[in-house]
VEXSELO-307129 format. One line per 5 residues: number of its first residue (from 1); their letters; for each residue x, y, z of N, C-alpha, C. Coordinates in steps of 0.02 Angstrom, whole numbers, plus 50000, padded with zeros to 5 digits. Atoms other than C-alpha are relative to their C-alpha. Example, Ala and Ser with C-alpha at 12.3 -4.5 7.8 and 13.67 -1.06 7.14 Angstrom:
// residues 2
1 = AS = 50045:49941:50000:50615:49775:50390:50045:50060:50000; 49958:49941:49997:50684:49947:50357:49961:50055:50037
***
This chain:
// residues 251
1 = MAYQE = 49951:50007:50051:39575:55698:52683:49986:50070:49946; 50016:49931:50052:39510:55832:52564:50001:50057:50035; 49984:49935:49960:39542:55962:52688:50069:49997:50001; 49922:50015:50000:39728:55912:52694:50023:50009:49924; 49954:49999:50063:39747:55905:52497:49996:50077:49996
6 = EEQVR = 50006:49924:50020:39663:56077:52491:50042:50046:50037; 49966:49962:49988:39759:56152:52613:50095:49983:49967; 49947:49994:50048:39930:56075:52519:50007:50042:49934; 50001:49955:50062:39874:56157:52380:50003:50098:50000; 50005:49937:49952:39841:56318:52473:50083:50007:49990
11 = LRRQR = 49935:49971:49996:40012:56316:52531:50062:50009:49947; 49945:50012:50067:40109:56262:52377:49989:50071:49942; 50004:49964:50039:40014:56398:52286:50024:50079:50034; 49984:49943:49971:40067:56538:52425:50078:49995:49998; 49914:50010:50004:40255:56471:52413:50014:50037:49924
16 = SKQAI = 49969:49989:50058:40257:56485:52235:49990:50069:49994; 50001:49944:50014:40180:56667:52235:50035:50041:50019; 49947:49958:49983:40322:56713:52353:50051:49989:49967; 49937:50016:50038:40449:56646:52244:50010:50044:49932; 50000:49936:50055:40377:56755:52098:50021:50065:50036
21 = ALAMQ = 49995:49952:49974:40368:56876:52204:50082:50043:50003; 49922:49982:49989:40557:56887:52242:50048:50010:49940; 49969:50020:50057:40604:56843:52078:49974:50087:49936; 50039:49956:50036:40491:57001:52003:50051:50062:50019; 49967:49958:49962:40590:57111:52128:50096:49978:49972
26 = GRWRE = 49935:50001:50022:40768:57046:52067:50040:49979:50058; 49942:50016:49940:40822:56958:52238:49997:49923:49989; 49988:50055:50016:40881:56815:52166:50026:49945:50045; 49988:50058:49959:40972:56733:52290:49947:49984:50060; 50039:50023:49974:40821:56749:52396:49941:49937:49973
31 = AVAAN = 50036:50041:50063:40732:56664:52237:50022:49933:50023; 49990:50069:50017:40830:56517:52244:49985:49980:50081; 50019:50044:49946:40805:56477:52439:49947:49997:50001; 50057:50011:49998:40624:56503:52412:49982:49929:49952; 50001:50062:50041:40608:56377:52278:50034:49922:50012
36 = QDLIA = 49954:50064:49969:40728:56266:52362:49962:49975:50046; 50048:50041:49942:40617:56261:52519:49941:49969:49966; 50065:50031:50036:40465:56232:52405:50018:49938:49963; 49987:50064:50020:40550:56099:52315:50005:49938:50050; 49996:50046:49947:40586:56010:52474:49930:49969:50030
41 = SFPGD = 50062:50009:49994:40405:56003:52508:49958:49955:49954; 50025:50007:50057:40345:55981:52345:50047:49966:49941; 49940:50015:50029:40484:55876:52256:49980:50000:49917; 50040:50004:50065:40367:55862:52095:49990:50053:49964; 50022:49952:50030:40335:56027:52058:50060:50026:49945
46 = VDAYN = 49940:49972:50083:40427:56073:51882:49996:50072:49996; 49997:49921:50023:40385:56249:51881:50034:50036:50051; 49956:49993:49965:40487:56268:52047:50066:49999:49978; 49924:50039:50013:40638:56177:51969:50015:50060:49939; 49987:49934:50058:40623:56319:51810:49999:50077:50037
51 = RLGRA = 49972:49933:49980:40606:56463:51923:50070:49982:50045; 49938:50006:49977:40745:56401:52021:50068:50006:49945; 49928:49984:50057:40865:56383:51859:49996:50067:49976; 49979:49932:50018:40819:56564:51808:50025:50041:50054; 49957:49956:49946:40866:56629:51987:50081:49984:50004
56 = YIELG = 49933:50015:50000:41033:56534:51951:50025:50042:49946; 49981:49961:50053:41059:56610:51786:50018:50060:50004; 49968:49939:50005:41040:56766:51838:50049:50033:50056; 49942:49980:49959:41175:56743:51966:50052:49991:49991; 49931:50009:50045:41295:56686:51847:50015:49931:50022
61 = EYAPA = 49968:50066:49974:41289:56505:51919:49964:49956:49946; 50024:50057:50070:41266:56387:51762:50001:49928:50021; 50018:50057:49979:41290:56235:51837:49942:49971:50050; 50066:50021:49979:41171:56217:51952:49926:50019:49968; 50058:49990:50053:41042:56298:51841:49992:49947:49958
66 = KEAYE = 50000:50075:50038:41080:56154:51710:49972:49944:50050; 50013:50062:49967:41044:56042:51847:49933:49992:50015; 50076:50011:49980:40884:56100:51900:49951:50020:49925; 50029:50000:50033:40811:56130:51734:50016:49906:49954; 49999:50069:50022:40873:55937:51682:49955:49973:50055
71 = RAIEL = 50045:50031:49966:40778:55896:51838:49922:50007:49970; 50075:49989:50037:40616:55984:51752:49977:49940:49946; 49992:50046:50064:40645:55874:51609:50006:49937:50023; 50016:50074:49982:40649:55728:51698:49929:49994:50034; 50060:50006:49967:40485:55762:51789:49939:50023:49934
76 = DPYNI = 50052:49999:50064:40410:55835:51613:50035:50012:49947; 49951:49985:50072:40504:55791:51450:49987:50036:49952; 50029:49974:50042:40407:55889:51346:49986:50079:50031; 50006:49925:49974:40425:56051:51456:50054:50050:49978; 49968:49956:50055:40464:56185:51325:50043:50048:50045
81 = IAQKN = 49976:49953:49962:40522:56300:51459:50087:49980:50029; 49930:50041:49996:40665:56193:51517:50049:49988:49934; 49970:50016:50068:40707:56128:51348:50032:50068:49983; 49970:49938:50018:40746:56327:51299:50037:49998:50041; 49943:49967:49961:40848:56374:51428:50050:49955:50012
86 = LQRLS = 49942:50049:49990:40945:56207:51430:50041:50022:49941; 49966:49977:50066:40981:56261:51250:50041:50087:49994; 49977:49929:49962:41007:56444:51325:50078:50001:50027; 49946:50009:49973:41135:56377:51435:50061:49983:49970; 49944:50033:50027:41232:56289:51313:50038:50042:49964
91 = YLGEG = 49967:49967:50022:41282:56461:51242:50028:50041:50041; 49967:49945:49946:41334:56529:51407:50062:49945:50029; 49957:50035:49962:41495:56471:51467:50008:50041:50064; 49986:49952:49923:41557:56512:51659:50028:50044:49981; 49951:49939:50024:41607:56673:51649:49950:50048:49968
96 = AGSAA = 50025:49954:50061:41506:56735:51498:49961:50060:50043; 50067:49945:49958:41376:56836:51641:50007:49990:50062; 50023:50005:49923:41342:56875:51811:49953:50048:50011; 50081:49948:49980:41203:56957:51908:50018:50058:49996; 50008:49913:49994:41305:57125:51904:49991:50022:49923
101 = DSDQV = 50024:49989:50071:41292:57101:51707:49938:50021:49998; 50078:49991:50024:41095:57099:51718:49973:50040:50038; 50029:49959:49969:41014:57244:51760:49928:50012:49979; 50076:49989:50009:40832:57239:51778:49967:50061:50009; 50044:49940:49984:40702:57367:51763:49969:50003:50047
106 = EPQHF = 50062:49994:49958:40581:57434:51888:49938:49977:49966; 50040:49993:50034:40421:57371:51829:49945:50040:49987; 50043:49927:50014:40346:57540:51841:50030:50012:49908; 49964:49994:50072:40460:57550:51672:49933:49981:49946; 50041:50042:50040:40323:57449:51571:49926:50026:49997
111 = IEETG = 50078:49958:49997:40175:57565:51617:49985:50040:49934; 50009:49976:50063:40098:57640:51461:50000:50075:50000; 50027:49940:49982:40105:57817:51449:49996:50039:49908; 50004:49986:50066:40039:57884:51277:50041:50055:49954; 49946:49960:50006:40174:57966:51167:50065:50006:50000
116 = KTGVV = 49956:50003:49980:40301:57936:51268:50034:49933:49991; 49983:50072:49989:40339:57738:51269:49972:49971:49941; 50025:50037:50092:40325:57628:51106:50041:49927:50028; 49959:50081:50017:40370:57432:51089:50016:49992:49913; 49987:49984:50063:40466:57428:50933:50045:49922:50004
121 = NLSRL = 49967:50067:50021:40552:57265:50852:50066:50021:49982; 49930:49978:50001:40729:57254:50833:50018:49950:49944; 49974:50035:50045:40810:57197:50656:50063:49998:49996; 49924:49998:49997:40979:57145:50603:50033:49966:50070; 49973:50029:49934:40998:57021:50762:50076:49997:50012
126 = APLSV = 49950:50010:49967:41146:56993:50863:50012:49925:50007; 50013:50087:49994:41199:56790:50853:49962:49998:50064; 50049:50033:49939:41113:56681:50973:50061:50000:50040; 49963:49991:49943:41269:56681:51075:50003:50062:50050; 50010:49955:49952:41237:56858:51126:49932:49997:50020
131 = LAKIG = 50062:50008:49990:41051:56838:51127:49994:49969:50069; 50017:50045:49957:41051:56704:51243:50033:50031:50061; 49989:49957:49941:41125:56829:51370:49951:50027:50030; 50043:49949:49974:40967:56935:51388:49927:49965:50009; 50065:50021:49978:40791:56905:51448:49962:50066:50003
136 = AGDRV = 50063:49972:49996:40614:56987:51474:50030:50054:50067; 49988:49962:49962:40659:57146:51591:50075:50020:50016; 49920:50002:49987:40845:57163:51559:50002:50070:49970; 49999:49940:50029:40894:57354:51539:50039:49995:49942; 49948:49996:50064:40970:57400:51358:50008:50065:49973
141 = YLKID = 49971:49924:50009:41055:57561:51296:49972:50015:49921; 50007:49962:50068:41023:57666:51131:50062:50027:49988; 49929:49973:50030:41160:57703:51033:49994:50007:49911; 49993:49963:50064:41174:57811:50863:50058:49968:49981; 49952:50018:50036:41270:57734:50729:49985:50018:49933
146 = GSGLN = 50023:49964:50068:41259:57835:50576:49924:50002:49988; 50067:50001:50032:41072:57820:50498:49968:49957:50061; 50038:50053:49951:41034:57668:50633:50002:50030:50068; 49998:49998:49935:40992:57671:50801:49994:49934:50022; 49983:50058:49995:41065:57531:50882:49984:49980:50097
151 = VENGR = 50032:49995:49949:41015:57443:51041:50057:49928:50031; 49932:50031:49961:41170:57377:51170:49971:49948:50064; 49995:50005:49920:41161:57260:51322:50031:50049:50054; 49960:49971:49970:41232:57309:51474:50091:49980:49988; 49917:50015:50014:41406:57227:51425:50037:50050:49948
156 = GEYVG = 49993:49959:50065:41411:57350:51264:49985:49976:49955; 50006:50052:50061:41367:57201:51154:49931:50041:49962; 50052:49993:50050:41271:57231:50997:49939:49959:50009; 50057:50053:49984:41090:57157:51016:49958:50011:49936; 50039:49995:50039:41001:57234:50884:49985:50085:49957
161 = QVEPK = 50005:49914:50042:40948:57394:50767:49913:50016:49992; 50069:49977:50001:40772:57485:50795:49973:50011:49934; 50033:50008:50066:40665:57451:50653:50001:50087:49958; 49992:49945:50035:40706:57615:50551:49925:50048:49998; 50068:49966:49976:40517:57694:50565:50009:50038:50036
166 = HGQRL = 50002:49965:49940:40552:57720:50733:50058:50026:49994; 49923:49989:50002:40742:57730:50733:50011:50073:49983; 49985:49944:50024:40759:57865:50631:49967:50084:50024; 50043:49959:49975:40635:57975:50710:50031:50021:50086; 49963:50006:49934:40716:57938:50896:50064:50042:49989
171 = IKLMG = 49930:49972:50022:40878:57982:50817:50007:50097:49999; 50011:49920:50009:40812:58171:50764:50006:50013:50077; 50016:49968:49931:40746:58188:50942:50052:49995:50051; 49972:50018:49965:40871:58117:51031:50068:50068:49980; 49960:49941:50025:40995:58250:50923:49971:50058:50028
176 = GGNRY = 50016:49940:49972:40890:58371:50992:49977:50029:50066; 49988:49992:49917:40917:58336:51189:49950:49949:50018; 50038:50045:49968:40791:58206:51217:50022:49935:50023; 49966:50043:49948:40848:58074:51339:49924:49936:49994; 50048:50047:50006:40759:57885:51323:50042:49940:50038
181 = SAAIV = 49995:50073:49971:40766:57719:51439:49995:49945:49942; 50021:50058:50054:40745:57544:51338:50002:49948:50057; 49989:50065:49964:40712:57381:51417:49976:49935:49956; 50033:50058:50032:40683:57199:51353:49926:49966:50013; 50082:50022:49983:40499:57170:51329:50002:49904:49986
186 = SASEE = 50004:50072:50029:40534:56978:51241:50048:49995:49949; 49940:50016:50036:40687:56890:51163:50007:49938:49979; 49990:50078:50019:40713:56726:51068:50041:50011:49938; 49949:49992:50041:40832:56696:50935:49973:50028:49921; 50037:49973:50067:40701:56747:50788:49967:50072:50009
191 = RVMVI = 50038:49928:49996:40628:56910:50867:50016:50024:50076; 50004:49956:49955:40671:57041:50991:49954:50046:50014; 50042:49930:49981:40551:57175:51062:50015:50042:50059; 49978:49939:49950:40612:57320:51165:49941:50057:50001; 50050:49953:49961:40494:57452:51263:50046:50069:49997
196 = IREIY = 49930:49924:49989:40593:57628:51246:49948:50045:50026; 50034:49934:49982:40512:57775:51350:50053:50067:50014; 49966:49932:49988:40555:57956:51361:49990:50010:50055; 49992:49982:49929:40639:58002:51511:50002:50079:50026; 49981:49933:49967:40687:58171:51476:49968:50041:49934
201 = QDPSQ = 50021:49950:50065:40594:58309:51324:50031:50056:50019; 49980:49926:50010:40709:58456:51272:49950:50058:49989; 50031:49933:50015:40619:58618:51270:49987:49998:49932; 50002:49995:50088:40660:58625:51091:49952:49944:49973; 50037:50028:50033:40554:58478:51056:49942:49989:50044
206 = LGQLS = 50040:50006:49961:40419:58523:51154:49926:49993:49948; 50054:50018:50037:40233:58453:51073:50033:49937:49939; 49981:50076:50042:40335:58323:50968:50014:49938:50048; 49998:50068:49981:40287:58143:51007:50055:49957:49992; 49948:50059:50030:40415:58016:51015:49966:49933:49986
211 = FPPKG = 50030:50052:50016:40284:57894:50975:49934:49998:49974; 50066:49976:50029:40147:57956:50873:49942:49939:50007; 50041:50067:49986:39979:57836:50908:49997:49962:49941; 50006:50031:50058:39970:57801:50720:50060:49944:49988; 49944:50045:50019:40049:57656:50658:50034:49961:50063
216 = MESLR = 49948:50043:49942:40119:57593:50837:49953:49937:50019; 50029:50055:49965:40075:57419:50911:49996:50014:50055; 50048:49989:49938:39968:57412:51028:50027:49967:50076; 49970:50010:49938:40053:57425:51201:49970:49959:50062; 50037:50021:49938:39917:57372:51325:50016:49904:49975
221 = LYLSD = 49973:50068:50006:39948:57190:51243:50059:49994:50033; 49934:50024:49960:40117:57181:51313:50002:50040:50081; 49991:49947:49956:40109:57319:51456:49961:49995:50072; 50056:50000:49958:39946:57256:51551:50073:49937:50068; 49956:50029:49965:40023:57175:51733:50005:49920:49994
226 = KMLRR = 49980:50085:49992:39988:56995:51708:50024:49974:49926; 49950:50015:50053:40051:57003:51522:50054:50011:49976; 49941:50002:49981:40200:57063:51579:50036:49952:50046; 49964:50070:49961:40221:56921:51711:50006:49953:49948; 50000:50048:50065:40179:56798:51563:50067:50010:49953
231 = ELEHI = 49924:50005:50017:40330:56871:51468:50070:49983:50037; 49948:50030:49957:40444:56844:51621:50001:49943:50007; 50004:50081:49985:40383:56689:51657:50015:49952:49955; 49986:50056:50056:40377:56594:51496:50071:50004:49959; 49932:49981:50044:40528:56676:51417:50052:49988:50054
236 = ETLAD = 49941:50009:49963:40631:56683:51564:49998:49943:50064; 50011:50063:49950:40556:56525:51659:49971:49995:50069; 50056:49995:49945:40443:56598:51781:49949:49953:49972; 50046:50047:50020:40317:56458:51782:49935:50053:49976; 50053:49998:50024:40162:56480:51678:49941:50005:50034
241 = ESVDV = 50042:49995:49937:40053:56435:51815:49979:50053:50025; 50007:49958:49952:40089:56578:51919:49976:50065:49972; 50012:49941:50023:40026:56690:51803:49920:50029:50018; 50082:49998:49973:39824:56664:51861:50020:49953:50078; 49985:50032:49934:39897:56614:52037:49949:50015:50031
246 = DDSGD = 50047:49977:49951:39767:56730:52113:49928:49976:49980; 50067:50015:50026:39623:56663:52005:49997:49921:49972; 50017:50082:50011:39632:56476:51975:50039:49961:50049; 49955:50039:49969:39704:56328:52068:50075:49978:49977; 49931:50023:50019:39858:56230:52054:49988:49966:49944
251 = N = 49987:50033:50041:39915:56169:51903:50029:49929:49998
***
């Protein structure tokens, strides 16, 4: 009996890891199938329902996403991930977004490169109806607006403004020919954090660091593989237990 239980734990952990890998690669239709298969074998797996809901959101299929999260709540009434995403879905009407609208960056985008990458907070945040459409890993775009540096989502909607201490420097460098890419690190109604990466340095800007080390927030806190997964999984409903799937047993 003990062997059978251990085998079930091993199988569930392996399938969870596969489902997470599909999500990390943005293969959302396959992630739906993987989590549905997992649920068929383990109908009480709350994390699988959360991941299923996330996959459906990314596909723009909000009705089944809502059903998945509601089932997670039935199994665990205090599940914060499901609660937050049900609230998020209340701001997303059918057709408000789709898989085509969500452009996920590659994990390599989050690798630290001293002087060329920085994690910044956004101020003057957009309404929750807009913030509900973004999540960790989503590509966003920088747009100069007078003396401010705005961040927009893939639909061209205003998300927030880069804090001035970084925005003004980046505006100057962009005016000199530098180019940057950006992605969401974490997003909630109170706080949005974005990682900005220098992808081209104009020769005229040689020796000018986009993100001088002094005063910068520690990138390692956010950019290690395990912490990146935790942001993606906690905020965007990939299960917390999967963060340590290689290190510990099943939750």
